[in-house]
C-alpha positions as CSV (number, residue, x, y, z in Angstrom):
1,M,7.3,-19.3,17.5
2,T,3.6,-19.0,16.7
3,N,0.5,-19.2,18.8
4,A,-2.9,-20.0,17.1
5,K,-4.9,-18.0,19.6
6,P,-2.6,-15.2,20.8
7,H,-3.9,-13.1,23.5
8,R,-2.3,-9.9,22.1
9,L,-4.2,-10.0,18.8
10,R,-7.5,-8.2,18.4
11,T,-10.4,-9.6,16.7
12,A,-12.1,-7.9,13.7
13,D,-15.0,-6.8,15.9
14,Q,-12.6,-5.2,18.4
15,Y,-10.8,-3.4,15.6
16,L,-14.1,-1.9,14.3
17,A,-15.2,-0.9,17.8
18,G,-12.0,1.0,18.2
19,L,-12.9,3.2,15.1
20,R,-16.0,4.5,16.8
21,D,-14.7,7.7,18.4
22,E,-14.6,11.5,17.8
23,R,-12.4,11.4,14.8
24,E,-13.0,14.3,12.4
25,V,-13.7,12.7,9.0
26,Y,-15.4,14.4,6.0
27,Y,-16.9,12.6,3.0
28,Q,-18.4,14.5,0.1
29,G,-18.5,17.7,2.2
30,E,-20.3,16.2,5.2
31,R,-19.0,15.2,8.6
32,V,-19.1,11.4,9.1
33,D,-20.4,10.3,12.5
34,D,-19.3,6.7,12.3
35,V,-16.8,5.4,9.7
36,T,-17.9,1.8,10.4
37,D,-21.5,2.5,9.5
38,H,-21.1,4.9,6.6
39,P,-22.3,3.6,3.2
40,E,-18.8,4.0,1.6
41,L,-16.4,4.2,4.5
42,G,-18.1,1.2,6.2
43,I,-17.1,-0.9,3.2
44,V,-13.5,0.4,3.7
45,S,-13.6,-0.4,7.4
46,R,-14.8,-4.0,6.8
47,H,-12.2,-4.5,4.1
48,A,-9.5,-3.3,6.5
49,A,-10.9,-5.6,9.2
50,L,-9.9,-8.6,7.0
51,D,-6.4,-8.0,8.3
52,F,-7.6,-9.2,11.8
53,Q,-9.9,-11.8,10.3
54,F,-7.1,-13.3,8.3
55,A,-4.9,-13.7,11.4
56,E,-7.8,-15.3,13.4
57,E,-8.1,-18.2,11.0
58,P,-6.1,-21.1,12.4
59,G,-4.6,-22.0,9.1
60,N,-3.0,-18.6,8.8
61,A,-1.4,-18.4,12.3
62,E,2.0,-19.8,11.2
63,L,2.3,-16.8,8.8
64,A,0.4,-14.1,10.6
65,V,1.5,-14.6,14.2
66,T,5.0,-14.4,15.7
67,D,5.7,-14.9,19.4
68,G,2.0,-14.1,20.1
69,Y,2.1,-10.8,18.2
70,S,1.1,-9.8,14.6
71,T,4.0,-10.8,12.4
72,Y,3.9,-7.3,10.9
73,Y,5.4,-6.0,14.1
74,Q,8.4,-8.4,13.9
75,L,11.6,-6.4,13.3
76,P,13.4,-8.2,10.5
77,R,16.8,-9.6,11.2
78,D,17.6,-11.5,8.1
79,G,16.3,-12.5,4.6
80,H,14.1,-15.2,6.0
81,D,12.2,-12.6,8.1
82,L,11.8,-10.4,5.0
83,R,10.6,-13.3,2.8
84,R,8.1,-14.2,5.5
85,R,6.8,-10.7,5.7
86,S,6.5,-10.6,1.9
87,S,4.5,-13.9,1.9
88,L,2.2,-12.5,4.6
89,I,1.5,-9.4,2.6
90,E,0.9,-11.4,-0.5
91,A,-1.4,-13.8,1.2
92,A,-3.4,-11.1,3.0
93,T,-3.8,-9.1,-0.2
94,A,-5.1,-12.2,-1.9
95,Y,-7.5,-12.5,1.0
96,G,-8.6,-9.0,0.2
97,K,-9.3,-10.0,-3.4
98,T,-6.3,-8.1,-5.0
99,L,-6.7,-5.0,-2.8
100,V,-4.1,-4.5,-0.1
101,L,-5.3,-4.2,3.5
102,L,-2.4,-1.9,4.4
103,I,-3.5,-1.0,8.0
104,K,-0.4,-2.6,9.5
105,E,2.0,-3.0,6.5
106,I,2.7,0.6,5.9
107,G,2.8,1.6,9.6
108,T,5.3,-1.1,10.5
109,D,7.4,0.0,7.5
110,A,7.6,3.4,9.2
111,L,8.3,1.9,12.6
112,V,11.2,-0.1,11.3
113,A,12.6,3.0,9.6
114,L,12.2,5.0,12.8
115,H,14.2,2.3,14.7
116,R,17.0,2.4,12.1
117,V,17.3,6.2,11.9
118,C,16.5,7.4,15.4
119,H,18.3,4.8,17.5
120,D,21.1,7.2,18.4
121,T,18.9,10.3,19.1
122,D,17.2,11.7,22.1
123,Y,14.0,10.3,20.7
124,A,15.0,6.7,20.6
125,D,13.0,5.8,23.8
126,N,9.9,7.5,22.3
127,V,10.2,5.3,19.2
128,Q,10.6,2.1,21.3
129,M,7.7,3.0,23.6
130,F,5.4,3.8,20.7
131,Y,6.5,0.6,18.9
132,E,5.7,-1.5,21.9
133,A,2.3,0.2,22.4
134,C,1.3,-0.5,18.8
135,R,2.6,-4.1,18.9
136,D,1.1,-4.9,22.3
137,G,-2.2,-3.3,21.4
138,D,-2.3,-4.8,17.9
139,L,-3.0,-1.3,16.6
140,S,-3.8,-0.3,13.0
141,L,-1.6,2.5,11.5
142,A,-1.6,5.0,8.6
143,V,1.4,6.9,7.5
144,A,1.3,10.5,6.3
145,Q,4.4,11.3,4.5
146,T,3.7,13.1,1.2
147,D,3.3,16.8,1.8
148,V,1.1,18.8,-0.5
149,K,4.3,20.6,-1.7
150,G,2.8,23.6,-3.4
151,D,5.3,24.9,-5.9
152,R,7.4,21.8,-6.5
153,S,10.3,23.8,-7.9
154,K,10.8,25.1,-4.3
155,G,11.5,23.4,-1.0
156,P,9.6,23.9,2.3
157,S,11.3,27.3,3.1
158,G,10.8,28.7,-0.4
159,Q,7.0,28.3,-0.5
160,V,4.8,31.4,-0.4
161,D,2.6,29.6,2.1
162,P,4.9,27.8,4.7
163,D,2.1,25.3,5.4
164,M,2.7,23.5,2.1
165,Y,4.9,21.2,4.3
166,V,3.9,20.1,7.8
167,R,5.8,22.2,10.2
168,V,6.2,23.1,13.9
169,V,4.5,26.4,14.6
170,E,5.0,26.4,18.3
171,R,7.3,24.7,20.8
172,R,6.0,24.2,24.4
173,S,7.5,22.6,27.4
174,D,5.1,19.6,27.0
175,G,5.3,19.2,23.2
176,V,4.9,21.0,19.9
177,V,2.0,22.3,17.8
178,V,2.1,21.4,14.0
179,R,0.3,22.8,11.1
180,G,0.1,21.8,7.4
181,A,-1.3,19.0,5.3
182,K,-0.3,15.6,3.9
183,V,-1.9,14.0,0.9
184,H,-2.5,10.5,-0.5
185,T,-2.8,9.2,3.0
186,S,-4.3,5.7,2.7
187,Y,-6.9,4.3,5.2
188,T,-6.5,7.3,7.5
189,P,-10.2,7.3,8.7
190,N,-10.0,3.6,9.4
191,V,-6.9,3.3,11.7
192,D,-6.0,3.9,15.3
193,E,-2.9,6.0,14.8
194,V,-1.3,8.2,12.2
195,I,2.5,8.3,11.9
196,V,3.9,11.5,10.3
197,L,7.2,11.4,8.5
198,P,9.2,13.9,6.5
199,T,8.8,13.5,2.8
200,R,12.3,14.6,1.8
201,A,15.7,15.8,2.9
202,M,15.7,19.3,4.4
203,Q,18.2,22.1,4.2
204,E,19.8,24.4,6.8
205,G,17.0,26.8,7.9
206,E,14.3,24.2,7.5
207,E,14.4,22.8,11.0
208,D,10.8,23.5,11.6
209,W,9.8,21.1,8.8
210,A,12.1,18.3,10.0
211,I,9.4,16.7,12.2
212,A,8.2,13.1,12.8
213,F,5.6,12.1,15.3
214,A,2.5,10.0,15.8
215,V,-1.0,11.0,17.0
216,P,-4.3,9.1,17.5
217,V,-6.7,9.7,14.7
218,A,-9.2,11.4,17.0
219,T,-6.7,14.1,18.0
220,P,-8.3,17.6,18.0
221,G,-7.3,19.6,15.0
222,L,-6.6,16.6,12.8
223,K,-9.1,16.7,9.9
224,L,-9.5,13.9,7.3
225,L,-11.0,15.0,3.9
226,C,-11.8,11.8,2.1
227,S,-11.4,11.2,-1.7
228,D,-14.7,9.7,-3.1
229,Y,-12.9,8.3,-6.2
230,L,-14.0,4.7,-5.6
231,Q,-17.7,5.5,-4.9
232,S,-19.8,3.8,-7.5
233,D,-22.8,1.4,-8.0
234,N,-22.0,-1.3,-5.5
235,D,-23.7,-4.1,-7.4
236,P,-21.7,-7.2,-6.5
237,W,-22.6,-8.9,-9.8
238,T,-21.1,-6.3,-12.1
239,R,-18.4,-5.3,-9.5
240,P,-17.5,-8.5,-7.7
241,I,-14.3,-7.0,-6.2
242,S,-14.8,-3.3,-5.8
243,S,-18.3,-3.5,-4.4
244,Q,-17.0,-5.2,-1.2
245,H,-13.3,-4.2,-1.1
246,K,-12.4,-0.5,-1.0
247,M,-9.7,1.8,0.3
248,V,-9.8,5.5,0.8
249,E,-7.2,8.3,0.7
250,T,-7.4,11.6,2.5
251,L,-6.1,15.1,2.6
252,T,-4.8,14.9,6.1
253,V,-5.0,18.4,7.6
254,F,-3.1,19.3,10.8
255,D,-4.9,22.4,12.0
256,D,-2.6,23.4,14.9
257,V,-2.5,19.9,16.3
258,F,-0.7,19.4,19.6
259,V,1.9,16.6,19.8
260,P,3.1,15.6,23.3
261,N,6.8,15.2,23.8
262,E,6.6,11.4,24.2
263,R,5.1,11.2,20.7
264,I,7.8,13.1,18.9
265,F,10.4,10.9,17.0
266,L,12.4,13.6,15.3
267,D,12.5,17.4,15.6
268,G,14.8,19.9,13.9
269,D,17.4,17.5,12.5
270,T,17.4,18.2,8.8
271,R,19.9,15.5,8.0
272,K,18.0,12.8,9.8
273,A,14.8,13.9,8.1
274,G,16.3,12.9,4.7
275,E,17.6,9.6,6.2
276,L,14.2,8.8,7.6
277,A,12.4,9.5,4.3
278,L,14.9,7.2,2.5
279,A,14.8,4.4,5.0
280,F,11.0,4.3,4.9
281,V,11.1,4.0,1.1
282,E,13.5,1.1,1.3
283,H,11.0,-0.9,3.4
284,H,7.8,0.4,1.9
285,R,8.7,-0.3,-1.8
286,F,9.3,-3.9,-0.8
287,T,5.8,-4.0,0.8
288,A,4.5,-2.5,-2.4
289,V,5.8,-5.1,-4.7
290,S,4.7,-7.8,-2.3
291,Y,1.1,-6.7,-2.4
292,K,1.2,-6.5,-6.2
293,L,1.8,-10.2,-6.7
294,P,-1.9,-11.2,-6.3
295,L,-2.8,-8.6,-8.9
296,V,-0.3,-9.9,-11.5
297,D,-1.5,-13.4,-10.8
298,A,-5.1,-12.3,-11.4
299,L,-4.1,-10.9,-14.8
300,V,-2.6,-14.3,-15.8
301,G,-5.6,-16.2,-14.5
302,L,-8.1,-13.9,-16.2
303,A,-6.4,-14.2,-19.5
304,G,-6.5,-17.9,-19.4
305,L,-10.1,-18.1,-18.3
306,L,-11.3,-15.5,-20.8
307,A,-9.5,-17.3,-23.6
308,E,-11.2,-20.5,-22.7
309,A,-14.7,-18.8,-22.3
310,N,-14.2,-17.1,-25.7
311,G,-13.0,-20.3,-27.4
312,I,-9.6,-18.8,-28.5
313,A,-7.3,-20.6,-26.1
314,R,-5.5,-22.4,-29.0
315,A,-4.8,-19.2,-31.1
316,S,-1.1,-18.5,-31.4
317,H,-1.4,-14.8,-30.6
318,V,-3.3,-15.7,-27.4
319,R,-0.6,-18.1,-26.4
320,D,2.0,-15.3,-27.0
321,K,0.1,-13.0,-24.8
322,L,-0.2,-15.7,-22.0
323,V,3.5,-16.3,-22.2
324,S,4.1,-12.5,-21.9
325,L,1.8,-12.3,-18.9
326,I,3.4,-15.3,-17.2
327,G,6.8,-13.8,-17.7
328,Y,5.7,-10.5,-16.3
329,A,4.2,-12.0,-13.2
330,E,7.0,-14.3,-12.4
331,T,9.7,-11.7,-13.1
332,V,8.1,-9.3,-10.6
333,R,7.8,-12.3,-8.1
334,G,11.3,-13.3,-8.7
335,L,12.8,-9.9,-8.2
336,T,10.7,-9.5,-5.0
337,H,12.0,-12.7,-3.5
338,L,15.6,-11.8,-4.7
339,A,15.3,-8.5,-2.9
340,A,14.8,-10.4,0.4
341,D,17.5,-12.9,-0.3
342,R,20.0,-10.1,-1.1
343,F,19.1,-8.4,2.2
344,R,21.3,-5.8,3.8
345,I,22.0,-5.3,7.5
346,D,21.8,-1.9,9.1
347,E,25.0,-2.3,11.3
348,R,23.8,0.3,13.7
349,T,20.7,-1.6,14.8
350,G,21.0,-5.1,13.3
351,T,17.9,-4.5,11.3
352,A,17.6,-6.2,7.9
353,F,16.3,-4.4,5.0
354,P,15.7,-5.5,1.4
355,D,18.3,-4.8,-1.2
356,P,17.4,-1.3,-2.6
357,L,18.5,-2.1,-6.1
358,T,16.5,-5.3,-6.5
359,T,13.5,-3.8,-4.7
360,N,13.4,-0.9,-7.1
361,L,13.9,-3.2,-10.1
362,A,10.9,-5.2,-9.0
363,K,8.8,-2.1,-8.5
364,W,10.0,-0.5,-11.8
365,T,9.2,-3.7,-13.7
366,F,5.7,-3.9,-12.3
367,A,4.9,-0.3,-13.0
368,R,6.6,-0.1,-16.4
369,D,4.9,-3.1,-17.8
370,Y,1.5,-3.0,-16.1
371,H,-0.4,-1.3,-18.8
372,D,1.0,-3.6,-21.5
373,A,-0.2,-6.5,-19.3
374,V,-3.7,-5.0,-19.0
375,E,-3.8,-4.5,-22.8
376,H,-3.1,-8.2,-23.3
377,V,-6.0,-9.2,-21.1
378,I,-8.4,-6.7,-22.6
379,D,-7.5,-7.9,-26.1
380,I,-8.3,-11.6,-25.1
381,A,-11.6,-10.5,-23.3
382,G,-13.1,-8.5,-26.1
383,G,-15.6,-5.6,-26.1
384,L,-18.0,-7.4,-23.7
385,L,-15.9,-5.9,-20.9
386,V,-17.8,-2.6,-21.4
387,T,-21.0,-3.7,-23.2
388,G,-22.1,-6.5,-21.0
389,P,-25.4,-6.7,-19.0
390,G,-26.0,-5.3,-15.6
391,G,-26.9,-7.0,-12.4
392,A,-30.5,-6.0,-12.5
393,D,-30.7,-7.5,-16.0
394,W,-29.2,-10.8,-14.8
395,R,-31.6,-10.9,-11.9
396,S,-34.7,-10.3,-14.0
397,D,-36.8,-13.4,-14.6
398,E,-37.9,-12.0,-17.9
399,L,-34.4,-11.0,-19.3
400,R,-32.1,-13.6,-17.9
401,P,-33.2,-16.4,-20.4
402,Y,-32.1,-14.0,-23.3
403,L,-28.7,-13.4,-21.6
404,E,-28.1,-17.1,-20.9
405,K,-28.9,-17.8,-24.6
406,Y,-27.0,-15.1,-26.3
407,F,-23.9,-14.7,-24.0
408,V,-23.0,-18.4,-24.1
409,G,-19.5,-19.0,-25.4
410,A,-17.3,-22.0,-25.1
411,T,-18.5,-22.0,-21.5
412,P,-22.0,-21.3,-20.2
413,A,-23.1,-17.7,-20.0
414,A,-23.2,-17.6,-16.2
415,E,-19.5,-18.7,-16.1
416,R,-18.4,-16.6,-18.9
417,L,-20.1,-13.5,-17.6
418,A,-18.8,-14.1,-14.0
419,V,-15.2,-14.1,-15.3
420,M,-15.9,-11.1,-17.6
421,N,-17.2,-9.1,-14.7
422,V,-14.1,-9.7,-12.6
423,A,-12.1,-8.6,-15.7
424,S,-14.3,-5.6,-16.2
425,D,-13.9,-4.6,-12.5
426,L,-10.1,-4.9,-12.6
427,L,-9.6,-3.5,-16.2
428,A,-12.4,-1.2,-17.2
429,R,-14.4,0.3,-14.3
430,E,-13.6,2.7,-11.5
431,Y,-11.4,0.3,-9.6
432,A,-9.4,-0.3,-12.8
433,G,-8.7,3.4,-13.2
434,Y,-7.6,3.4,-9.5
435,Q,-5.2,0.5,-10.0
436,S,-3.9,2.1,-13.2
437,V,-2.8,5.3,-11.4
438,L,-1.5,3.3,-8.4
439,A,0.7,1.2,-10.7
440,V,2.5,4.5,-11.9
441,H,2.5,6.6,-8.8
442,A,1.9,4.6,-5.6
443,E,5.0,4.2,-3.4
444,G,7.0,6.3,-5.8
445,S,6.8,7.2,-9.5
446,L,8.7,5.5,-12.3
447,E,11.2,8.3,-12.3
448,A,11.8,7.8,-8.5
449,E,12.4,4.1,-9.0
450,K,14.8,4.7,-11.9
451,M,16.7,7.2,-9.8
452,M,17.0,4.7,-7.0
453,I,18.2,2.0,-9.4
454,Y,20.9,4.3,-10.8
455,R,21.9,5.3,-7.3
456,S,21.9,1.8,-5.9
457,Y,23.9,0.1,-8.6
458,D,27.7,-0.2,-8.1
459,P,29.3,-0.3,-11.5
460,T,32.8,-0.9,-10.1
461,D,33.0,-4.6,-11.1
462,A,31.5,-4.1,-14.5
463,V,33.8,-1.3,-15.3
464,A,36.8,-3.2,-14.0
465,F,35.9,-6.2,-16.2
466,V,35.6,-4.1,-19.4
467,K,38.9,-2.4,-18.6
468,Q,40.5,-5.9,-18.3
469,L,39.0,-6.9,-21.6
470,A,40.3,-3.7,-23.2
471,G,43.8,-4.0,-21.7
472,I,43.4,-0.8,-19.8
473,E,45.4,-0.5,-16.5
C-alpha cells in the first residue's frame, strides 16, 4: 500500500523551485520577485515545504504515502480512509509546530467535492484530468472560495458592482474570461495551482457567477495582494513558533483572467454551484478540526508545564483548569474521530465523507470553547507572558546572570522562560491574535456551524420517543 521512496512525490527543494516563476505577488505595496527568498514570504514557503519534508522521512511513509502518491490525493471510500487522512493532517500540523501546512489539505478537499458534484456533468472529464495531473505531479494547491461579497444583504446579481463575486465576463470558443476577487485565500503565493469554487448557492439569473475552475498561480491577470498580519520581530527566542512557521492570506484578484475550457469544472449551473459549496464545506471542516488537535494538545501541555514551573501544580484551582483543558481537548478529538466513524457514502460516486452533524459539532465545540481554554492557560502562566525579557537580553553576557537569578521558579530560569515564551507566542503575541480569529471564523463562523448542526440533525427518533412516553399516537 505504501512506498518509502515513491517516485511520484516531490522533495521540498523541488517544491520550492516550482515557486520561482512569474507569479504576480505583492507584499506591503511592492511586487515580490521571488516568494522563496522574501524576508517574510520565504518563511511561509519554507513552512509549507515541511509538507514534502514530512513525507520524505521514512517513519512517516506509512501515513503520508498511498500507492506511491501523497495520501492527501487518496479519494476516501470508508471511515478508515477518513480516519487516516485526519491522522495525517494532525501529524503534519504537529510537525509544523501547531500551524497547519495546508498546501495539499484544502486543495484535495476541493478535488473530492468536485468529484462528488460534477461527476454527471459535461465537466467530469476535466475534473478527473486535473485531479490526475495534481496527484501525479504532487502539486500544491490553494482554494479561493470566499468572495469579497460587498453588501452582504444582497446576492451576486444585486451588487452595485457585479465584480463583488467572481464572474464570467466573456465566453470564447477556447474558454472564458473571469473577473472579481476572492478573500482569505491561504498560501496562495506559495502553491502551484489555485482552485476557484463558488461561495454560495446562486439564483436564476446568476449563471455568470456559477463558475468553478483552476489556474496556475503564474497566470496573467491573477494578482495576489498579501496580508502582512504575521510580520513581526522574528527573534526565535521570544517567538519560538511564529518566527519560523507562518502562513499568509491574500486578496486574490482576477483581473480578466483567461481560463481554458479544459480547466473549467462548472459554468452556469446555479444549482450545482450551491451543491459544490456545501460539499467542499463537508470535507474541509473535517480537515479543520483535524488540524486543530495539535493546538488543543499544546494548551494542555503548556498548562501543565507552566503550573510546574510556577510551583502551583498542586493547587486545587489549577487542577480544575487542567481537567477542563483535558476535557476540551479530548472532546474535540473524540468528535473528530466519531465524524469519520459515522461516515456517509455519496451513492453517486462511492465517495466517503465525514458525518456533517458530528463534524460541525467538533468544529463548534473547538471554536466555542477556545477562548475559555486560552484564559485557563493565561491564568496559570501569570503576567510574565507579557512582561518577560527579550532575546537580546537573554543573549547579553552582562544581563543574563540577572535573568537566570530572578526568573527562577520551581524550575531553572532557562526552562521556565522557554515554556513561557512558547505560551506567549501562542497566547499573547501576533500569532496568538491570529489563532484567536481563526478559531472563530476559519472554515466557517460559529453561526455557520450552528446552522449546519441544526440542519444535519434528524429529530424523528427523539420526537417519536417522547410521543411514546406521552402516550400520543
